[in-house]
N, C-alpha and C positions, 0 to 999 in steps of 0.2 A: 368571945366565941372562938377566935383563932387559937387561944390557949387550950380550950377544950379539945379542939381537933388535934393539937400537938400531943396532948395527953393520950388520946386514942392511938396515935401512931406509936408512942413510946410503949404503951401496954401491948400493942400487937407485936412489936419487935421483941419484947421480953417474953411473950407467949411463944414465939417461934424459937427462941434460944432454948427453952425448956422442952420443946416438943421435938424430941430427937428422932421420932419415927417417920417423919415426912420432911421433904424439902420444900413443900408448897407453902408460900405465904398467903394467908387468906385475904380476901377483898377488904379494903378499908371503906366500908359502905357509908354512903351519905345520900340523903334525900335531896334531889335537885328540883328544878322547876317542873319537870314532867315525869320524874321517877328516880330510881336509884342509879348512882354511878359508883365506880370504884376509884378512889382518890390516890394519886401517886405524887410524891415529891422527892427531894434529893436524898431523903433518908429511908424511904419505904415505898414499896410497890408490890402488889400481889404477883404471884408466879404460878406456873403449872408445869411440872416436870414431865418429861417423856414417860409414857407407860413402860415399865420394865416387865419382863416376861413373868407371867404368873403360872403356877402349876395348872395343868389341864383340869378343867372343871370349875375354875374360878374366873371372875371377870372384874374389870374396872367399870365403875359407873360414874360418869361426869355429868353434873346437872347445872344448868343455868336457868333461872326463871325470873318472872317479873318482880317477885319479892326477894329473890336471892341472886344478886349479880355475882359475877365471877364464876369460877369453877369449883363446885363442891364435889369432892371425890370420895367414893366409898368402894369397898370390895365386896362382891357377892359370890354366891356359890350356885352352880347348876343343881337342879333337883336330881335326886337319886332314884329316878323312876324311868321305866321304859314306855309305859302306856300313859299318854297325856289326854286321852279322850274324856276323862272325868274331871279334868282341871277346869275350874270356873274362872273366867276373866272377862273384862269388858272388850278387850281387843286381843286377837291372836295374830302373831307375825311369824312367817316361815322364811328362813334363809336357805337358799339353794346355791351353794358356791360352785356347782358344776356347770351353771349357766352364767357366762361372763359377757361383759360389754366393753366399754372404753376404758383406757388407762388414764388415770387422773395425773395432771401435771402440777396442780397446786392452786393456791390462793394468794392474792397480793393487792397492791394499790399503786396509785400514781404519786410520784414525787414531784410536785409542782414548785414553782418559785414561792408561792404563798406558804406551802408546807415548810420550805426551808427557812423562810422568814420567822415563822412561829417556832420552829425547832431551835433556831439560834437564840431565842429568848430564854431558853432553859439553862440552868447551871450545868457544869460538866457532869456531875453525878446524875442529875435528872436526865440529861441526854443519854447516858448509859442505860438508865432504867427504861427509858422510852424505847431505845433500840432493842434491848433485851426483850421487852414486852412483845414487840412485833416479830423479831427475827431470831432471837436466841433460843437455846434448847429449853430454857425455863419460861419461854413465852409461847405465842401461838405459831411461831415458825413460818412466817410468810416466805414464799419461794418465788413470787413474781414482783417485779417493779416496772411500772410504766413510766418511761422517762421522756418528757417533752423535748423535742428538738427545737430549741429556742422558745419563743413566747407562746403563752396560752391565755385564756380568759382569766387565769389565776396568776398573772404576772402584773407587776407594777407599771410596766410600759410594754408596748408592742415593738419587738426588736427581732432582727435576724442576725446571722453570722456574717453577712456580707451585704451591707446597705449601700454599696457603691454601684450606681446604675451602669449596666452594660459590662460588668466585670465577668465576662464569660470564662475567663481562665481562673477565676476565683483567687486572684493574687491577694485580695484584701480579706480573705476568709479568716476569721478568728473566733474562738470562744469568747464569752463575755464574763463580766463580773458575776452575773447570776449563776453561771456554771461553777465558778471557782469558790463562791461563798455560800450558795444556797443548795445546789444539787450534788456536786461531787463529794463534799465532805459527808453528807448524810448517806449517800450511796456507799462510800467506802466503809463507814461504820457498820452499815447493814451487811455488807459482804463479809466483814471480819467476824461479825456475830453469828452468821448463818453457818450451820453445819450441814444443812441439806443442799446448799448451793442456791444462788440467786439468779433467776432468769430475767434479764433486763430486755424490755421491748422499747426500742426507739420509736417515738411517735411524733411526726411533724404535724403541726397545725396549719402551717402555710410556708411557701417559699418566700424569698425576699420579694418585696413589692414590685420591683422592676421586672421580675419574671412573669408577672400576672397581667391580665387584660385590663384591670382597672388601676394599675400602679398603686395598689393599696393593700394593706395586710388583711383587710376583711374580704368577704366572699367574692371570689372571681375565679376564672379559669386560668390555667397555665398556658402561656404562649407555646405553641407546638415547637418553635425553634429553640426553646429552652429545655426540652425534655432531657437532652444529654447533660446540659449544665446542672439541672436539678438533681440528676443522679450523681454527678460528680460532687455536688455539694453534700449529699448524704454520705458518700464515701469519705469525704474529708471530715465529716462529723465523727464517723467511726474511728478514723485515724487519730483525731484529736483526743477523743476519750481513751483510746487504747494507749496513747502516750501518757495518759494520767492513770493508767492501771485499771481501766474499766473496759470490759468487752461485752458485747450484746449478743443475746440469744435470738432476738427477733427484730423485725422491722415492719412497722405498719406503713401502708401506702398513703395514709393520711387520715386524720381525724374527721369523721362525719363528712365524707366527700359528697353525699347526696342531700342529707338533711339541710345543710347550710344553704342550698339553693332554694329550699322551700320556706325556711324560717331564718330570717336574717338576724342572727344573733350578733350582739355587739362584741365580737371577739375575732381573733385571727382565724381564717378559714380558707380552704382551697376547695373548689368545686371540680369534680372530675367524673364525667359520664363514662359508662363502660367502654365505648368505642375508643376514647382517648386513653383510658387506662390500659386497654389491651395493647394499643400501639406503644405506649410508654414501657410497658412490662416486657414485651417480646423483643423490641428493638434497642432498648436502652438499659432499664433497670436490671432485668434478668441477666443478659450477657455480661454487663459491666460488673455486677455483683459477683457472679460466678468466676470471673477472671481476676478478682481482687483477693486480697488477704482475708476477706470476710465472706468467703464463698459458702460457709456453713450457716450463715445467718438465715433464719427462716423468714420468708416473706408472707405477711398477713394482709389480707385485703378486706375491703368494705369498711370495717371499723365504724359501723353505723347501726341504725335501728333494724330490728328483726323484720318489720313489714317489708323492707326492701330485699330481703334475702332471696326469695325465689327468682324474682326478676333480675336482680344483679348477678347472682351466681350463674344463672343460665346464660346470660349475655357475655359473661367473662369466660367461664370455663368451657363454653362451646368452641372457643379458640384454643386448640391444643397447644399451639406454639406459646401462647401466653400462659396457659394453665400449668405447663411444666415447671414454671418458675415460682408458682404460688403454692405455699404449704398449707395454708389454712384460712379460715374466715373468722373475722372478729365482729362481735356484736355488742350493742349497748342495750340496756334494759328499759329505757324510758318509755318506749312505745310497745312493749310486749303485749299490752292489753289490746292493741290494735292488730294483732296477728295471732294465728293459730299456733299452739305449741307444736303441732305436727309439722310445721315448717322445718324444725330441727331434724325430725325423723326423715323427712323427705330429702333434705340436703344430705344426710348421712347415706341414705339409700342410693342417691344419685352420684355422690362423690365420696365413697368410703375411704379414699386415701387422703382426704383433706380433713384436718381437725377443726373443731368449733371451739372458740375461746371467747368468753365474755370479758371485755376490756374496760367497761365503765358502767358504774351505777352510782347514783347519789340522790339526795333528797332535797326538795323544797323549792327548786327553781330560782328565781331572781328576787324573791321578796326579802325584805330586811329582817324578818323574823325567821331566819333560816334554822337556827339551832334550837332544838327542843331537848334540852339537856336531860338525859335519863329516860328518854322515851322508849318504852317497850314496843309501842306501835311501830316505830321505825324498824326495830329488830325483826318484827314479824313480817314486815314488807320484804326484807331481804331473805329471811328464812324460807318463805314460801317460794320466792323466785329461785333460790339456790336448789331447793328440792325439785322444782319443776324443771330447771335446766339440766342439772346433773343427772336426772333420770331420763334425759333425752340427748345423750351423746356429747354433752359439753365436757371438755377436759380440764378447764381452768376458769377462774373467776377473779376479776379485779375490780376493786372499788376505785373511786376517783381519788380525791385528796386524802393522803394518809393522815394528815392532821390539819386543823384550822383553829382559829381563835373563837372566842365566845360569840362573835357576831357572824361567824361563818365566812371569814375572809382572812387577810385582806385581798383586794383585787384592783385592777386598773380602774381608776375613777370611782372606786368603791361601788362598782356596777353589778357585781355578781356575788351572791351569798349562797352557800350550801352548808349542809350538815356534814359531819365526819365522825367516824368511830371513836376518835380521840380528839378532845378539845383542850386547848391550852389556855389557862388563865395567865395572860401575859403580865398581870399586875403582881400576883403573889408567887408565880413559878410553879404552881401545881398543874398537873394535867389529869383529865378525867376520862376514864375508860367507860364508854357508854354501853348499854346492852347490845348495840350493834357490833361493837368490838368482839364480844364473846360469841355472838351469833356467827360471825365470819370465822371466829377462832375455832369453833367446833369442826368446821369443814376443813380448815387449814391444819390444825394440830393432829387430828385423828384420821385424816385421809392424806398421808404423805405422798409425795410424787412417786409414781410407780404402783400405787394402789389400783386395783382393778374392780370396777363395779360388778356386783353379782346380783342375781335375781332375788327379789324380795316380794312377797305377797302378804296380804292381810285378809282377815275375814270380812273387811269392808270392801275388798277387791279394788284397792286404790293405792298400789305401790307408787303410782304417779300422783295425780291430783284430781280431786272430784270436781264435778261441774259446779257444785255449790261453792267450793273453795276458789275455783277459777273465776267465777263471777265476782266474788268478793275481791280477789286480787286485781281483776280488771278495773274495779271501781277505784281502788287505791292508786294504781298506776295511771289511770286516766286523770286523776287529780294532778299527778306529777306532770303529765303531758300538757294539761290545760295551763298549769302554772308556767311551764317553760315557754309556751307559745302565746300566752296572753299579751296583748299590746302593751299593757301596763307592767307586765312581768309579775303580777300578783296572782296568787291562787284564788280560786273561787271558794264558795262555802265548803267547809269540811264535811266529808262523808263519815259514815260510821267507822269507828276504829276497830281493830282486831278483837278487842275485848267485848264489843257489843254486837259485832256482825254475826249472822247465823252461820258460824264456822265451827264444825264439829269433827272434821276429818283428821284422823291421826295419820301423819306422813312418815314414811320410812325410807331409808337409803342404806344399802349395805355394800361392803367392799372387802376384798382380801388384800392385805398389805404386804410390802416387800419382805418384812420379817416374819411372814406366815401367820401374823395375827389377823383377826377379823374385826372390823368396825361396823357397828350398826348405830345409825343416828335416827332418833325418833323425836318428832315434834308433837306436843299436845297443845292445841289451840283452845281447848275447852276451859270453861270456868270451874271445872271440878277435877279432882284427881282421877286418874285412869289406871285400872289394874291391867297390866299388859303381860301376856305370856309369849315368850320368844322361843322358837324351836329351830335349832340348826342340827340337822341329822348327823353331821360330822362330829358334833360335840355333845349335844343334849338339849335340855330345856331349862329355862329359868323364868322366874316371875319377878316383876318389880311393880311397885305403885309409883307412877310418875306424877309430879305435882301439876296443878293447873298452870296454863300459860308458861310452858317450860320446853327447853330444848335439851335433849338427853343423848349422850354418846356412851356406847358400851364397847369395850375392847377386850377380846379374849383370844386364847391360843388353842 
């Protein structure tokens, strides 16, 4: 069987040599347990080049579907008509670029110890293909990296950078082997490959145990007398990484500061209520950061679930002294079903100078059956959440682990398992791009940093998300929440998947890009193809028939 796969790769490579009209390598498609994946190895991997400018009146069409993984690219032409009233279609979409909203910053993922462990199993050539797939101009061009400050639940041990009790002067602070072998090499390769630039967000899970009220890496508060030392610790982290050629765009005040108090996850965690966070921010973190060589680093707070947003933000930003040091809010998607999407709109209305950034999403909780290789259902989960959040003032979106193995790990004590857009087969050196990779890829590749969201309407009147779709998404996300908080860590009975749920809403998102091109992303969740008519008064009208269960991006000038 392996020889047959090798023959496929050889044929695809030969096909690309003779196909001089494009630089895109097609997906090496393979049926996996739950659907199709695109297979990469040290000699072959699919690619997607940047859209080059087309003559006015033409557009690129990029399609990914349940039956067609990867990016299928074609070129279409706008209709040569001025009156569109007699055009027949299933759905009509109107783009109005004179009405604008937030500026997008990009898409990315977390680079955990587990990700580094898996990455290091690849050959040198495969590493390059992996990095190019995520960060290169012929890949999906991620622009965010979430970098853990020391250990997480996806580490092989729970460690800090100063485990000497009472070392308030941090004389024993030092980076660890995990930094030098698992994180820094991967980050540097990503930085070298990226032409858009890489925004790195430093995210601590916990201070050293001796700074906490339980003298343990797991959930507890920070002793007030160590607020200054904790800040100095983070600045030393910036200094250490800077000495290794890596600088940060942002700093999270801590991963899941509130949820950890409610759900005692078996992982490093710090609890911090708004009153302590305000004190720490205005008396220590803010002034010390501003007075340092890292004064331009953006401070991001909450880094937790959306249901906490109104309560937390009102309690923190009501203190103007603390609020002046905070640039934005960070959210996770796991409990989005337990909060109204209007929380995002309300936050923007109340604090228009603070950005909203999603910093974590993942699938499956703590069950051992974490990876559903090739699952289109997983992709639809993210797709719907991406449309929902990006249509409500979110500027960027990060997945959790950038890569994991076929078991969804490894992790400390083999206790945590999740799925990932890319899965590595550590036995044969292949890596598999799942539908989820391409779902995130549409929003990363075709909405580059600096893109500005524009107004989009449809004849369904749902440029955002319908009640029917929202109820369906709630059910899927609730399964995630139940799995994460179950005493056994196991999910309950599965609910209906996206292919069987009563989901018929066509979703759309539009933007004007820095190169003056326009992007329109359309999602068809239906089980049948849909004839779509798109009208942009600035350019004209075009029609396309989009396949069932497909994500579609259109780029035009």
